[in-house]
N, C-alpha and C positions, 0 to 999 in steps of 0.2 A: 105312535111310539116307535122308537128306533130299535132295531133288532140286535144291534151290537153295542158294546160299551162305549162310553164317552171317550175313554183313552184310545180305544181301537179306532173309532171314527176320526179322532184327531190325528192319529198316526197315518191313516189312509189319506186324509186331506193334505197332510204335509208332503206326502210322496208324489202328489200330482204335479206334473211339470207343465210349463206354459209353451215350451217349444220342443221339437224333436219327439213329438208324441207318435204313437203307432199309426194313427190315421194320417198324420202329416208325412211320415216316412213312406207310407204306401203311395200317397199322391206324388211325392218326389220321385220315387222309383218309376211310376207310370209315365210321368212327364219326361224323365230322362230317357226311358226306353222308346218314347215317341220321337226322340232326337232333339228335344228342346233343352236349352241351357238357361239357367236362372240364377238369381241371387237370393239369399235368404234374409228374412226379417229386416228389411230396409228401415233403419231408424229415422230416415228423413221423410218417410211417407206416413200419412195418418194411419194409426192402428198397427204399424209394423207388419205389413202383409207377410204371410208365410213364404210365398214364392213370388218373386218379382222379375218381370221381363221388361227391362227398361226400354229396349229398342222398339218394342211393340206397344209400350205404355199400357201394359196389362199386368194384373196382379191377382193372386189367388189367396183367399183366406180359407183355412181348414178349421171349421168350428166343431168343438165337442158339443153334443146335443144337450148335455146337462148344463154345462157352464154358460152356454149361450142361449139357453131356455128355448130349444127348438119345439115349438108348439105342435108340429106335425109328427112328433116322434114320442114313443113311450118313455124314452130316457129324459125327455125335456119336461120333466114335472118337478114340482116342489116336494122336497122330502117331508116325511110325516112328523119330524121333530123340528122345533124352532122355526115354525112356519113363517112368522113375521120376519125374522132375520133373512131367511132364504129367499122369500118372495121379493123383499126390497133389494137384496144383492143381485138376484138374477134379472130383475127388471132394470137395474142400473146397467148391468152388462149389455142388455138388449139396446138400451138407449145409447150407450157408448158405441156399440157396433153401428147403429144407424148414423151417428155423427161421423164416424170414420168413413162409411160408405158415401155419405153426402160430400165430405171433404175430398175424397178421391174423385168423385164425379166432377166436382168443381175444378179439379186439377186436370180434367179431361183424360182420366185414366179409366179403363174398363176393368171391372172387377167381377170375379167369379167366387161365389161362396159355396164351399163343399161341406156338407154336414157329415158328421161321423157315421150316421146311419146309412149314408149313401155309398160308403166304400165297399159294402158287401158284394155288390154287383160290379166287378172290375171291368167287364166288357162294356157295360153301359157308361161307366165312369170314364173309361178310356175314350169312348166316342164323344162324350161331353167335353173332355179336355181338348181333344183334337179340334172339335168345332170352335171352341173358345180361342184356342191359340193360333189357328190358321188365319192368314191375313184377310 
């Protein structure tokens, strides 16, 4: 059973954005502070990666744990109401993400997926970004 009203849940869901999210903005700041420059949301690449480094043929996706159904995270779980709807939707999101990763791989792009739950440890994240982006 949902703890908030249907109207309130609907309002909450309407306000969720697909780009320029707080986790994405943090990753962008870290990458910029490391001295790397990037493009945003390249429409010509599968999945429109959040950060694109064309010269390096590398891209970063910043995934929200709920929307991308992160199984290793507490937030990556199905809500208690409308279980059938949410399970189908979140599974489709996972399948779409896999298709995008496969397509990027076929285009010979290297991809890093950063989960929302991983941004809490900025030092570890910074090291991971540095390792991924270095030649």
